[in-house]
VOPAGU-2260 file (C-alpha; in pm, 1 decimal, decimal comma):
REM VOPAGU-2260
SITE   aa  ch    i         X         Y         Z
SITE  MET   A    0   -6266,3   -9922,7   -4920,2
SITE  LYS   A    1   -6221,8   -9744,1   -4586,2
SITE  ALA   A    2   -6235,0   -9365,8   -4565,9
SITE  TRP   A    3   -6270,3   -9103,8   -4294,7
SITE  THR   A    4   -6599,0   -8922,8   -4354,5
SITE  TRP   A    5   -6784,5   -8631,3   -4193,7
SITE  ASN   A    6   -7124,3   -8468,7   -4241,4
SITE  ARG   A    7   -7110,6   -8173,6   -4001,4
SITE  TYR   A    8   -6856,6   -7917,3   -3886,9
SITE  GLY   A    9   -6685,3   -7969,9   -3557,0
SITE  PRO   A   10   -6379,8   -8115,6   -3379,3
SITE  PRO   A   11   -6201,6   -8433,4   -3496,4
SITE  ASP   A   12   -6466,5   -8634,2   -3307,7
SITE  VAL   A   13   -6713,1   -8573,6   -3594,2
SITE  LEU   A   14   -6499,8   -8792,9   -3823,1
SITE  THR   A   15   -6617,2   -9150,3   -3879,7
SITE  LEU   A   16   -6425,1   -9434,8   -4042,9
SITE  ARG   A   17   -6662,2   -9598,2   -4291,5
SITE  ASP   A   18   -6681,8   -9834,1   -4584,7
SITE  VAL   A   19   -6736,8   -9630,5   -4901,8
SITE  ALA   A   20   -6730,2   -9702,2   -5273,4
SITE  GLU   A   21   -6392,3   -9681,5   -5441,3
SITE  PRO   A   22   -6375,9   -9362,2   -5649,2
SITE  ALA   A   23   -6417,1   -9380,9   -6025,3
SITE  ILE   A   24   -6152,2   -9203,0   -6229,9
SITE  ALA   A   25   -6198,8   -8970,5   -6524,7
SITE  ARG   A   26   -6002,9   -9009,2   -6848,9
SITE  ASP   A   27   -5743,0   -8761,1   -6723,4
SITE  GLU   A   28   -5709,0   -8901,8   -6368,6
SITE  VAL   A   29   -5534,0   -9187,7   -6192,5
SITE  LEU   A   30   -5639,7   -9401,4   -5899,8
SITE  VAL   A   31   -5379,0   -9395,0   -5623,8
SITE  ARG   A   32   -5370,9   -9656,9   -5348,5
SITE  VAL   A   33   -5279,4   -9437,0   -5051,1
SITE  ARG   A   34   -4987,5   -9556,1   -4841,7
SITE  ALA   A   35   -4945,6   -9241,6   -4629,6
SITE  ALA   A   36   -5100,9   -8898,0   -4588,9
SITE  SER   A   37   -5025,4   -8590,1   -4380,9
SITE  VAL   A   38   -5242,7   -8342,1   -4194,8
SITE  ASN   A   39   -5241,5   -7968,6   -4252,7
SITE  PRO   A   40   -5412,5   -7661,8   -4102,3
SITE  TYR   A   41   -5608,5   -7669,9   -4430,5
SITE  ASP   A   42   -5770,1   -7991,5   -4304,8
SITE  TRP   A   43   -5871,6   -7884,6   -3956,4
SITE  ARG   A   44   -5992,8   -7544,4   -4075,5
SITE  HIS   A   45   -6226,6   -7717,5   -4319,7
SITE  LEU   A   46   -6324,4   -7976,6   -4059,0
SITE  ARG   A   47   -6429,0   -7709,5   -3810,3
SITE  GLY   A   48   -6556,8   -7460,2   -4068,0
SITE  ASP   A   49   -6344,4   -7205,5   -3882,7
SITE  PRO   A   50   -6302,0   -6936,2   -3995,4
SITE  PHE   A   51   -6641,8   -6912,1   -4160,3
SITE  LEU   A   52   -6463,3   -6813,8   -4481,8
SITE  ALA   A   53   -6347,5   -7177,0   -4516,2
SITE  ARG   A   54   -6710,5   -7281,9   -4565,2
SITE  LEU   A   55   -6721,7   -7100,8   -4898,5
SITE  HIS   A   56   -6493,2   -7379,3   -5019,8
SITE  ALA   A   57   -6620,5   -7672,8   -4816,0
SITE  GLY   A   58   -6994,5   -7593,2   -4796,1
SITE  LEU   A   59   -7195,1   -7327,9   -4613,0
SITE  ARG   A   60   -7418,9   -7540,9   -4388,6
SITE  ARG   A   61   -7244,5   -7875,9   -4409,1
SITE  PRO   A   62   -6942,3   -8015,9   -4593,4
SITE  ARG   A   63   -7018,3   -8091,3   -4957,0
SITE  LYS   A   64   -6760,3   -8363,8   -5011,1
SITE  GLY   A   65   -6777,2   -8552,5   -4683,1
SITE  LEU   A   66   -6410,7   -8649,7   -4721,7
SITE  LEU   A   67   -6096,1   -8494,6   -4578,6
SITE  GLY   A   68   -5723,1   -8491,4   -4646,5
SITE  ALA   A   69   -5506,3   -8339,4   -4920,1
SITE  ASP   A   70   -5142,8   -8458,5   -4901,7
SITE  LEU   A   71   -5070,2   -8817,0   -5000,5
SITE  ALA   A   72   -4816,5   -9070,4   -5117,7
SITE  GLY   A   73   -4900,1   -9407,1   -5267,7
SITE  VAL   A   74   -4898,7   -9636,1   -5566,8
SITE  VAL   A   75   -5079,9   -9576,8   -5896,0
SITE  GLU   A   76   -5333,7   -9857,2   -5943,9
SITE  ARG   A   77   -5522,6   -9747,0   -6256,0
SITE  VAL   A   78   -5480,6   -9470,9   -6512,4
SITE  GLY   A   79   -5736,9   -9293,4   -6727,8
SITE  ALA   A   80   -5731,7   -9329,7   -7103,9
SITE  ASP   A   81   -5579,2   -8984,2   -7157,7
SITE  VAL   A   82   -5298,1   -9018,5   -6900,2
SITE  ALA   A   83   -4952,3   -9061,9   -7053,3
SITE  THR   A   84   -4719,8   -8945,0   -6774,7
SITE  LEU   A   85   -4794,1   -9215,9   -6516,3
SITE  ARG   A   86   -4861,6   -9588,9   -6527,4
SITE  PRO   A   87   -4978,6   -9857,6   -6284,8
SITE  GLY   A   88   -4714,6   -9940,7   -6025,6
SITE  ASP   A   89   -4560,3   -9592,4   -6013,6
SITE  GLU   A   90   -4491,2   -9471,8   -5660,4
SITE  VAL   A   91   -4611,0   -9112,0   -5642,2
SITE  PHE   A   92   -4671,6   -8822,3   -5405,7
SITE  GLY   A   93   -4871,0   -8501,3   -5427,8
SITE  GLU   A   94   -5214,8   -8380,6   -5330,3
SITE  VAL   A   95   -5586,5   -8375,2   -5400,0
SITE  PRO   A   96   -5847,5   -8115,4   -5294,5
SITE  PHE   A   97   -6018,4   -8365,4   -5059,6
SITE  GLY   A   98   -6007,4   -8736,0   -4986,3
SITE  SER   A   99   -5655,6   -8854,4   -4903,6
SITE  PHE   A  100   -5765,0   -8991,1   -4563,2
SITE  ALA   A  101   -5884,3   -9303,8   -4742,6
SITE  ASP   A  102   -5754,8   -9629,5   -4885,4
SITE  ALA   A  103   -5760,8   -9489,7   -5239,6
SITE  VAL   A  104   -5823,2   -9159,5   -5414,3
SITE  ALA   A  105   -5872,7   -9027,7   -5766,9
SITE  ALA   A  106   -5600,8   -8773,2   -5847,2
SITE  SER   A  107   -5483,1   -8550,8   -6128,7
SITE  PRO   A  108   -5136,6   -8632,4   -6269,4
SITE  GLU   A  109   -5082,6   -8254,7   -6282,7
SITE  LYS   A  110   -5058,7   -8256,8   -5902,0
SITE  LEU   A  111   -4844,8   -8568,6   -5863,7
SITE  ALA   A  112   -4479,4   -8662,9   -5912,4
SITE  VAL   A  113   -4286,6   -8987,4   -5895,2
SITE  LYS   A  114   -4150,2   -9052,8   -5546,1
SITE  PRO   A  115   -3769,8   -9082,1   -5519,3
SITE  ALA   A  116   -3660,9   -9435,1   -5429,0
SITE  ASN   A  117   -3464,2   -9311,7   -5125,5
SITE  VAL   A  118   -3769,0   -9138,2   -4974,0
SITE  THR   A  119   -4028,6   -9325,7   -4768,4
SITE  PHE   A  120   -4400,6   -9296,1   -4834,6
SITE  GLU   A  121   -4432,4   -9120,2   -4498,5
SITE  GLN   A  122   -4169,8   -8861,4   -4591,3
SITE  ALA   A  123   -4318,5   -8807,2   -4936,4
SITE  ALA   A  124   -4669,2   -8762,2   -4795,0
SITE  ALA   A  125   -4540,9   -8470,8   -4587,1
SITE  VAL   A  126   -4423,0   -8267,8   -4884,2
SITE  SER   A  127   -4686,9   -8128,9   -5116,1
SITE  MET   A  128   -4883,9   -7857,3   -4939,8
SITE  ALA   A  129   -4610,5   -7740,0   -4702,0
SITE  GLY   A  130   -4330,2   -7779,4   -4956,2
SITE  HIS   A  131   -4519,9   -7595,5   -5228,6
SITE  THR   A  132   -4607,0   -7313,1   -4989,8
SITE  ALA   A  133   -4249,1   -7272,6   -4867,2
SITE  LEU   A  134   -4100,1   -7284,7   -5215,9
SITE  GLN   A  135   -4347,5   -7041,5   -5364,9
SITE  ALA   A  136   -4316,2   -6804,7   -5067,2
SITE  LEU   A  137   -3938,8   -6784,8   -5109,5
SITE  ARG   A  138   -3882,7   -6815,5   -5483,2
SITE  ASP   A  139   -4196,0   -6665,2   -5636,4
SITE  ALA   A  140   -4357,7   -6425,4   -5388,9
SITE  GLY   A  141   -4035,8   -6340,5   -5205,8
SITE  ARG   A  142   -3805,2   -6336,8   -5511,1
SITE  LEU   A  143   -3527,1   -6464,8   -5288,4
SITE  SER   A  144   -3180,4   -6485,0   -5443,4
SITE  ALA   A  145   -2836,9   -6601,7   -5334,6
SITE  GLY   A  146   -2666,7   -6383,0   -5075,3
SITE  GLN   A  147   -2987,1   -6228,2   -4942,0
SITE  ARG   A  148   -3099,4   -6244,2   -4580,4
SITE  VAL   A  149   -3431,4   -6405,8   -4493,2
SITE  LEU   A  150   -3611,6   -6431,0   -4159,3
SITE  ILE   A  151   -3869,0   -6708,8   -4115,1
SITE  ASN   A  152   -4126,0   -6664,8   -3837,1
SITE  GLY   A  153   -4258,4   -7010,7   -3753,9
SITE  ALA   A  154   -3949,9   -7198,9   -3866,5
SITE  SER   A  155   -4008,4   -7524,7   -3678,3
SITE  GLY   A  156   -4351,8   -7615,2   -3815,8
SITE  GLY   A  157   -4451,5   -7796,4   -4130,9
SITE  ILE   A  158   -4403,7   -7508,1   -4374,2
SITE  GLY   A  159   -4119,4   -7356,4   -4171,7
SITE  THR   A  160   -3893,7   -7663,0   -4177,8
SITE  PHE   A  161   -3924,5   -7675,1   -4555,7
SITE  ALA   A  162   -3867,5   -7298,7   -4581,0
SITE  VAL   A  163   -3541,7   -7311,1   -4381,9
SITE  GLN   A  164   -3399,3   -7584,3   -4603,8
SITE  LEU   A  165   -3520,0   -7434,6   -4931,4
SITE  ALA   A  166   -3384,7   -7090,1   -4841,8
SITE  LYS   A  167   -3042,1   -7249,8   -4795,6
SITE  VAL   A  168   -3078,6   -7425,9   -5132,4
SITE  LEU   A  169   -3147,3   -7084,4   -5286,4
SITE  GLY   A  170   -2827,4   -6950,3   -5131,2
SITE  ALA   A  171   -2974,9   -6724,1   -4863,1
SITE  GLU   A  172   -2861,0   -6649,8   -4509,6
SITE  VAL   A  173   -3138,9   -6782,6   -4287,6
SITE  THR   A  174   -3260,6   -6656,2   -3951,2
SITE  ALA   A  175   -3519,2   -6884,7   -3792,2
SITE  VAL   A  176   -3771,2   -6777,0   -3527,1
SITE  CYS   A  177   -3889,9   -7053,9   -3294,4
SITE  SER   A  178   -3915,3   -7152,5   -2928,8
SITE  THR   A  179   -3632,3   -7275,8   -2708,2
SITE  ARG   A  180   -3718,2   -7642,0   -2752,9
SITE  ASN   A  181   -3701,4   -7614,7   -3133,1
SITE  ALA   A  182   -3375,8   -7421,8   -3163,7
SITE  ASP   A  183   -3157,1   -7728,9   -3211,8
SITE  LEU   A  184   -3394,1   -7864,6   -3475,6
SITE  VAL   A  185   -3385,3   -7556,5   -3697,1
SITE  ARG   A  186   -3007,1   -7532,9   -3664,4
SITE  SER   A  187   -2977,7   -7896,4   -3768,9
SITE  ILE   A  188   -3164,5   -7828,7   -4094,6
SITE  GLY   A  189   -2954,9   -7528,0   -4189,9
SITE  ALA   A  190   -3054,5   -7212,0   -4002,2
SITE  ASP   A  191   -2758,5   -6973,8   -3971,7
SITE  ASP   A  192   -2910,8   -6784,7   -3680,5
SITE  VAL   A  193   -3194,0   -6861,9   -3439,4
SITE  VAL   A  194   -3418,5   -6618,9   -3254,1
SITE  ASP   A  195   -3581,9   -6773,7   -2948,3
SITE  TYR   A  196   -3909,0   -6582,1   -2931,0
SITE  THR   A  197   -3948,2   -6668,2   -2560,7
SITE  ARG   A  198   -3637,0   -6458,0   -2489,8
SITE  GLU   A  199   -3614,4   -6204,9   -2771,9
SITE  ASP   A  200   -3855,7   -6007,0   -2987,8
SITE  PHE   A  201   -3738,7   -6060,3   -3345,7
SITE  THR   A  202   -3918,1   -5746,0   -3464,1
SITE  THR   A  203   -3688,8   -5521,7   -3255,5
SITE  ARG   A  204   -3359,2   -5663,6   -3382,0
SITE  ALA   A  205   -3103,7   -5427,6   -3530,6
SITE  ALA   A  206   -3047,8   -5666,1   -3822,3
SITE  ARG   A  207   -3231,2   -5591,9   -4146,2
SITE  TYR   A  208   -3364,1   -5853,5   -4385,4
SITE  ASP   A  209   -3438,7   -5870,9   -4756,2
SITE  LEU   A  210   -3731,0   -6104,5   -4695,5
SITE  LEU   A  211   -3947,3   -6193,4   -4396,9
SITE  VAL   A  212   -4173,7   -6496,7   -4431,9
SITE  ASP   A  213   -4449,3   -6490,4   -4169,9
SITE  ILE   A  214   -4610,6   -6829,1   -4118,0
SITE  VAL   A  215   -4757,6   -6768,5   -3771,8
SITE  GLY   A  216   -4973,1   -6459,3   -3815,6
SITE  ASN   A  217   -4936,9   -6344,1   -3454,6
SITE  ARG   A  218   -4776,3   -6002,9   -3513,1
SITE  SER   A  219   -4904,0   -5679,7   -3663,2
SITE  LEU   A  220   -4795,2   -5561,6   -4006,5
SITE  ARG   A  221   -4614,0   -5271,0   -3841,6
SITE  ASP   A  222   -4412,5   -5511,2   -3627,4
SITE  LEU   A  223   -4333,4   -5738,6   -3920,1
SITE  ARG   A  224   -4216,9   -5451,7   -4140,8
SITE  ARG   A  225   -3974,9   -5318,5   -3877,6
SITE  PRO   A  226   -3686,8   -5566,1   -3936,1
SITE  LEU   A  227   -3713,9   -5536,6   -4315,0
SITE  LYS   A  228   -3491,6   -5328,8   -4537,2
SITE  PRO   A  229   -3666,5   -5026,9   -4693,9
SITE  GLN   A  230   -3711,3   -5219,8   -5019,0
SITE  GLY   A  231   -3754,6   -5558,5   -4851,6
SITE  THR   A  232   -4042,9   -5801,6   -4893,9
SITE  LEU   A  233   -4291,2   -5928,5   -4637,6
SITE  ALA   A  234   -4445,3   -6259,7   -4748,1
SITE  LEU   A  235   -4764,6   -6344,7   -4557,9
SITE  VAL   A  236   -4841,6   -6714,6   -4564,0
SITE  GLY   A  237   -5163,7   -6680,4   -4366,8
SITE  GLY   A  238   -5085,2   -6798,1   -4018,7
SITE  LEU   A  239   -5235,0   -7030,3   -3762,4
SITE  VAL   A  240   -5374,4   -6768,5   -3526,4
SITE  GLY   A  241   -5564,8   -6442,0   -3525,5
SITE  GLY   A  242   -5819,5   -6280,9   -3752,8
SITE  GLY   A  243   -6141,1   -6382,4   -3576,6
SITE  ARG   A  244   -6408,8   -6641,4   -3656,3
SITE  LEU   A  245   -6524,0   -6478,3   -3982,0
SITE  LEU   A  246   -6204,8   -6425,0   -4184,0
SITE  GLY   A  247   -5933,1   -6592,2   -3978,3
SITE  PRO   A  248   -5585,5   -6548,3   -4130,8
SITE  ALA   A  249   -5738,2   -6383,3   -4437,5
SITE  ALA   A  250   -5787,4   -6065,2   -4232,1
SITE  GLN   A  251   -5410,0   -6012,5   -4211,3
SITE  LEU   A  252   -5373,8   -6085,8   -4581,9
SITE  LEU   A  253   -5634,1   -5823,8   -4668,9
SITE  ARG   A  254   -5465,9   -5566,6   -4446,2
SITE  GLY   A  255   -5135,3   -5645,0   -4614,4
SITE  ALA   A  256   -5278,5   -5587,2   -4960,8
SITE  LEU   A  257   -5406,2   -5247,1   -4847,7
SITE  VAL   A  258   -5091,7   -5133,2   -4664,3
SITE  SER   A  259   -4863,2   -5239,4   -4949,6
SITE  ARG   A  260   -5001,7   -4957,6   -5164,0
SITE  PHE   A  261   -4860,1   -4694,7   -4930,1
SITE  VAL   A  262   -4516,4   -4824,6   -4824,2
SITE  SER   A  263   -4185,2   -4883,6   -4998,7
SITE  GLN   A  264   -4167,1   -5245,9   -4888,8
SITE  ARG   A  265   -4343,7   -5518,3   -5083,7
SITE  ILE   A  266   -4617,6   -5698,4   -4890,5
SITE  VAL   A  267   -4730,8   -6009,7   -5074,0
SITE  THR   A  268   -4975,1   -6290,3   -5001,7
SITE  VAL   A  269   -4864,2   -6649,9   -5046,2
SITE  SER   A  270   -5107,1   -6922,8   -5147,1
SITE  TRP   A  271   -4981,8   -7261,5   -5253,8
SITE  LYS   A  272   -5037,4   -7369,5   -5614,4
SITE  PRO   A  273   -4981,8   -7745,9   -5641,5
SITE  ASN   A  274   -4820,2   -7852,5   -5966,3
SITE  ALA   A  275   -4613,7   -8143,3   -6095,2
SITE  GLU   A  276   -4319,3   -7924,6   -6199,7
SITE  ASP   A  277   -4253,5   -7798,4   -5847,4
SITE  LEU   A  278   -4309,5   -8146,3   -5706,1
SITE  ARG   A  279   -4043,8   -8282,4   -5941,2
SITE  TYR   A  280   -3808,6   -8006,6   -5826,1
SITE  LEU   A  281   -3870,7   -8096,7   -5461,7
SITE  ALA   A  282   -3828,6   -8465,8   -5546,7
SITE  GLY   A  283   -3487,6   -8391,8   -5700,8
SITE  LEU   A  284   -3375,4   -8212,1   -5385,8
SITE  MET   A  285   -3486,9   -8503,6   -5169,9
SITE  GLU   A  286   -3316,8   -8752,6   -5397,8
SITE  THR   A  287   -2985,3   -8568,8   -5362,6
SITE  GLY   A  288   -3022,9   -8520,6   -4986,3
SITE  ARG   A  289   -3060,6   -8142,2   -4999,0
SITE  LEU   A  290   -3415,2   -8153,2   -4861,1
SITE  THR   A  291   -3541,9   -8383,5   -4587,1
SITE  PRO   A  292   -3902,2   -8370,7   -4463,0
SITE  VAL   A  293   -3912,2   -8326,2   -4085,6
SITE  ILE   A  294   -4174,7   -8553,8   -3930,6
SITE  ASP   A  295   -4306,8   -8482,1   -3583,1
SITE  ARG   A  296   -4510,8   -8801,1   -3538,5
SITE  THR   A  297   -4659,7   -9079,1   -3748,6
SITE  TYR   A  298   -5006,1   -9209,0   -3657,8
SITE  PRO   A  299   -5180,0   -9524,3   -3783,0
SITE  PHE   A  300   -5452,5   -9462,7   -4040,0
SITE  VAL   A  301   -5717,0   -9554,4   -3781,1
SITE  GLU   A  302   -5597,6   -9261,9   -3565,1
SITE  VAL   A  303   -5650,2   -8974,1   -3809,8
SITE  PRO   A  304   -5858,1   -8781,5   -3548,5
SITE  ASP   A  305   -5565,4   -8802,4   -3304,1
SITE  ALA   A  306   -5329,6   -8669,8   -3572,4
SITE  LEU   A  307   -5558,8   -8370,9   -3623,5
SITE  ARG   A  308   -5576,3   -8309,7   -3248,3
SITE  ARG   A  309   -5196,9   -8307,6   -3236,0
SITE  LEU   A  310   -5188,7   -8054,6   -3519,3
SITE  GLU   A  311   -5432,5   -7827,2   -3339,1
SITE  THR   A  312   -5195,5   -7797,8   -3041,9
SITE  ARG   A  313   -4965,4   -7597,4   -3274,4
SITE  HIS   A  314   -4661,1   -7755,8   -3111,8
SITE  ALA   A  315   -4562,7   -8005,7   -3380,1
SITE  GLN   A  316   -4201,4   -8005,7   -3500,0
SITE  GLY   A  317   -4239,1   -8037,4   -3874,4
SITE  LYS   A  318   -4517,3   -8246,1   -4024,2
SITE  ILE   A  319   -4765,3   -8495,8   -3879,5
SITE  VAL   A  320   -4821,8   -8805,7   -4091,7
SITE  VAL   A  321   -5072,2   -9092,2   -4099,6
SITE  SER   A  322   -4971,2   -9425,8   -4246,5
SITE  GLY   A  323   -5098,2   -9774,9   -4315,6
C-alpha cells in the first residue's frame, strides 16, 4: 500500500510517499481502508519535533514510527477475532496515534464510530481530534451548562468551529473571537456575538463570562482571567503559538496549573481523550444536522505535504482534509 513516511524531523518536505507493507491487525483491532484524513497541529508538531517536548512521544533523535496522521474516515476491511462492535463494510471515523496518511491503517474499535450516512468521508475525517477537544473542553473541563456565557478565543479554526457549535448545543450564549475575514463564518455556525481581534481586545471587555476557552495561546493568564467572572473557568487547550522551542504550548499549561492554586477562578488544562462514546455523540449531532464540520480545503492524498503547509499558516477556516 502507499503511505507517507518520514525518518527525520523537519518541514513537510521530509515526507516521502512510499510503498509499505499493509499493517497486520491484532485480535482487538480492525483494518480500515482510509478514504479521507485530516491534518492537525498534532501532526506538524510531531513532524518538526517542535517543541522538543513532542519528541518524548515521537522519538528523541528520530521518529520511531515513521508514519504520520491521526484523524481518519474509511471502510472496515477486516476485523480481529475479539472485535464484536464492527464488521467488514462498516463506514467509520475516528483516530489512531499515527498512520492515517496511508491507504490503510490498523485501528482500535474503542476510538472509532460508525459514520452517519448523511456525512461524507471528508466531513467525518475532520471530526475526531478537534471535535473531541472542543467537546471535552466545554462539557468536561469547562462544566458548561445551559444559560451560561462562554467566550472562545480562536473560534474560526478546527477546534474553534466545533466549539462554537457544541456550545450552542449545550445551551450557552457564545462569543467568538476571530479576525475580520472569519466573522461571517462564526456567525453562520451559531455565534451570538463576535469580537474582531483586529479591532478590539477581548480581554478588556466589560462583559463577564462563565467560561473562556483559549485555543490560540497568544495571551497571558492575567489577560485571559480578566473577562471571567470571579468563579469562572479558564480552559487552556494548548494553543498554536508561544512557549518556546523546549515546551511550546505546555509552558502556558504549566503556568495555569500553578496560578490556579492561588485564584478563585478555575484554570484547567484540556487534552483530548479519543473514545467511541463521544464519537457516537458527535455522530448523532451530525446526523440530525446540529453539528457540521467546517472544511477549509480538501487536498488529494498525494498532496499531504501541501495540506500540512496550509495548516502551518494558521489561517485555515475550520479543518484541512486529504482525500482519495
